[in-house]
N, C-alpha and C positions, 0 to 999 in steps of 0.2 A: 504493500499499499504506499510505502515511503512516509516522509515526515509530515505530519499534520500539526501545525502550529496551534497553540492555545495560550492565549495571553494571560489566563489565570495562574499559569505557573510563575511568570514574573511577578505578577501583582501579589500572589501569595507570599513569595520570597521577600518582597518589599515590606509586607505586614508581619514578617518573621513567622510565617505559618508554613506548614508542610506543602510541598508542590507534588506533583505526579512524577516530575523528573527534575533534576537540577537544571535550571535554564542557564542558556547562554547569554551574556550581556556585554556590550560595548557602549560606552559613553557616546562615541563617534566612530564612524568609519568613513575615511576620505573617499568621495566618489572616484577620483583618480585611481586610488587603490583598487576599488571595485572594478574599474576598467581593465586593470592589469590581470585580475583573476578571471574575468568573463570574456575578455576580448572585444567587448562591446564599447563604442564610444558614446558616451551620453551626458558627461559632466557638463559641457558646454550649454545643454539645452536648459539648465537651471537658469540662465540669464536671458532666456528667449521670451516668446509670447506665452499666453495662458495655455495654448495647446502644447507648446514645447515643455512647459513645466509639468504638464499631466504626463507627458511621454518621459520626462525625467524620472518622475516618481514611480513609474510603472518599473523601470529598470532598478532604481534605487531600493524600492520596497521588495522587488522579486529577489534581489542579493540576499537580503536578510532571511528571507523564507527559505531560499535554496541552501544557505549555510546553517540552517537548524536553529535560527532564532525564533522565539515565540512573539517577539515584539520587534518594532522598528524605532530607532532612536533618531528623534528629530527635534530641533529648537530653533528658534529665530532669536538671535542676540541683540540686546539693546546697544551694545557698544559699537555695533556696526553702522548704526545710523544717528547716534547722538550728535547734535549740532555742535561743531567745535571740538568733538570728542577726539580720541586717538592717543591720550597720554598713556594709557595702558598698553605698554609694548610698542607703542608708535614712535618713541624717542622724540616727543615733542612736548612743548609747554602745555600745561593744562589750561583750559579755557577759563576756569574759575580760580582765581587767586585771592580775591579781596571780597568784602562784603558787597561793594558795588557790582562786581562780577555776578555774585550769586543772585542779587536782587534783579538784574537785567536779563538773567538766562531765561530762555522760553520754556520753563517748565510746563506750563499749561497746554503746550502744543504737543508733548511728547506721547501721550496716550494716542491721540489721533494719527500722529506720525507712525506709530508702530503698527497700527491696523491698516492704514493706508499702504504701508510698505509690504506687510507680510500675509495679509488676508488671503490673497491669491495662492500663496504657498501652502497655507493650511488646508485651503479648499482642494487643492490638487492632491495633497496627501491623503485627504479623506476620500476622494474619488477612487483612489488606486489602492488602499489598503487591501491586502489579501484576506480572505476569509479565515477567521479565527485569530487574527492579529489585531492589536492595538499598538498605539505609539506610547513612547516614554520621552519626556522632555517637556517643551512648553516655552516659556519666556525665559531665554537664555541670559545669563549672567546674573549673579546675586548682588548684594547691597554693595559689599567691598569692591568689586571690580567695576560696578558703575560708578562709584565715587572715585576710584583711581583714574578711570578714563576721563573725567572731568577736571581732576586736580593734578594727578601724579603722585606717585608714592612718596617720593623725596620732599615734594612740596606740601604733602599732606602733613608730613611730620613738622615741617616749619609752620604750617598753619595751626597745629596744635599748640605750639609755643607762642605764636604771635596773636592768634585770635581764637581762643579755645571755644567760644560760642559759635563762631562760624564753622569751626571743625565739628562740633556736635550737630549743628543745624544741617550740615551737608548729609549725614546719615539719616537724620529724621526725613528730610525732604525726599531723598531717594527711596526710603521706606514707603512714603506716601504715594509716589509715583507708581512704584512696583505692586502695591496693593490694588490701586486703580486698574493697572494693566491686567493683572492677573485675575481680578474679578471679571472683567469683561472676556478675557480669554476663555476662562472656564465656562462662561455663559454661552459663547459662541461655538467652542471647540472642545469642551471638556468630554463630550460624548465619545470621541476617537482616542483619548488618552486614558490608559490604565494606571499609569504612575506619572506624577508630576515631579519635575526636578529643576534645579539650576546649578550651574557651576560657579564656585565662589573660592578661589584658591587662597586660604587664609595663611598658609605657612610656606616655610622653606625647610631645608633639610634638618635643621636643629630646633627651630621654634616657630611661633607665629610671626608674621611680618609686622604687625602692631602689638603693643603691649597687651598681654592676656587680659588685663582689666579693661582696656578700651574694647576689646572683642566682646567682653561680657556686657559692658555698659551701653555700647553703641551699636553693635552688629547683631547680636543674637536677639535683642528685644524686636528688631525689624524682621528678623527671620520668623520669630514667633508670630507676627502680624500676618505674614504671607502665608505661613503654614496653616493658620487657622482659617484663612479663606479657602486653601486647598482641601483641608479636612472637611469644612462645611460643604463642599462640593461632592464629598464622598470619596475623595482620592487620597492615596498614601503619597507621602513626600520623600524623595530621595536627594540627600545633599551629596554633590561631588565636590570634594575639596582635596587638593593636594597639599603636601607639606606635613610637618610634625605639628600636629594640632591636639595631641593628647592632652595638654593642660587645660584645654577648654571644651573637650569632647563631653564630659559630664553636664556641663551647662547647655551645650548644644542639644543634648538629648533631653534633659530634665525641663529646661525652660522652653526652647524652641519646639520641642515635641516632634523631631524628625522621626520618620519610621525606618529609615535605611540610611547608609552611608556607602559611597563609592570612592575609590582611589587608594591605591597602595604602591609603595616603591621599596624594593628590598634595601636600599641604602639607608633607609629611614627605619623601617621595621618590617619583618616578614608578615605576610597577610594572616598568618594564624594568630598573631598577636592581637589583630583587630577583633577576630572572632572570640578569642579567650577573654578579652577585655570588655566587649559590648555585646557578644552574641546572645546573651540572655535578655537584652533589651531592644535591640534593633536588628534588621537585616543587614547583611554585609555583602557587597558586591566587589568583584575584582578577583585577584588571586595571581595573575602572571604579570610580572614586571614587563612593561612594554619593551625595555632594553633587551629582555630575553628573546624577544621575537624579531630582533635585528640580527643581520648576518655577522656583525662585528662581536656579538656576544659568543663565546666558545662553549657555552653550556649545551648539554644535550637537550634540546627542546622537548622531546618526547618524555624523557625522564622527569624533567622540570615539571612539565605540564601534568604528569600523572601525580605527582606529590601534591600539587596545588589541588587536583580533583579529589584526593584521599582526604585533604583537610576538609573540604566541602562535604564529602561523603560522611565523615565523622560527625559533623555538626547535624547534617541530616535535614535541616529546614532553615529557612530565612537566609539562604545563600543563592548567588547567582555567579557564574564564573565567566572570565573572560580577562582582557587585558586590565591592568591596574590603572590605567589612563585612557588611551584610545588607540585607534589604528590610523596613524598618519601615513602619508604616502611613501615614507622611507622605511616602513616596516618590511621585512622580507616576506615576499608571497609564499615561497616554499615553507618558511618556518610557521607562518600563520596556518597555511593549509594542513601542516603536519599536526599542530595543536588542535585545530578544529576536528580533524578526522578522528584524532585519538579521543578527545572529549565526547565526541558523539558515539563512539565505540564503547567508551566506559560506561556511559549511561543506558546502553542497550540497543542503539541503533544498528 
């Protein structure tokens, strides 16, 4: 009969409940990487007409199904459209540096801008979802990444020293905007999403990027507001956050009330530690360090993959396995395929 997707497997894992099988999960898979696997050229269609977008998503969604995923991961990111944005990874000065900048910023236009830009994407996704599948994702970028894109990380630290009221107001205002956008998103597109998520990289290899107390005081309360909207819509929430964030995880779980967490890197901590520390309270997604899926890594990818699967198997529920980050275009196609084939065999396919 072949693989039959069932989004409930991933939804249950996010709720830390048993699933019929251990679901596969990726935060993102680059369309260009999919092209390398399938031999089909379709990534360029995403920038085309509405008809082109529908055709893009036919290929995009089919890849997830054919590779054994129960869900499709898709989000549209705020930082790709913010007026004057780009300080997050863009090597440019943030558009907001002063109270005057903050007051004149077009905050009131952002909700309409988001839906004007991305409604056709979500509609095309809905039209082409395979039977038995739903999506994971939604409004991309969390509170911290949104703020960084407008201010810049270094300047955000200066802002705290120079104008702490403005520093605090940035997080509050971004929380207000994201609550508005998530509310409308769930009203219009919540039916095709089984798990909602955003990515918000709070840490680096040894600590959080901001002082832990600032994360507790300014970021987590905004998470709580957004998660409450998502829970009210009957959806579990998955937080994707890279870095060493163990110092604030208890607060993220107890205050923000997240349902599941994704992202792990062996240089910070093995995947098993996330399960040991938090597996009794939340679902845990990931397992395979993305570096292990690259040709430069000397590890035996099949042995490494089986070890990660056994960790999930031992937990037995509330887990989904895949890379600890994502599948960008530089990942080795043979190593990805070897891991994917083994995972599917181990779970009985």
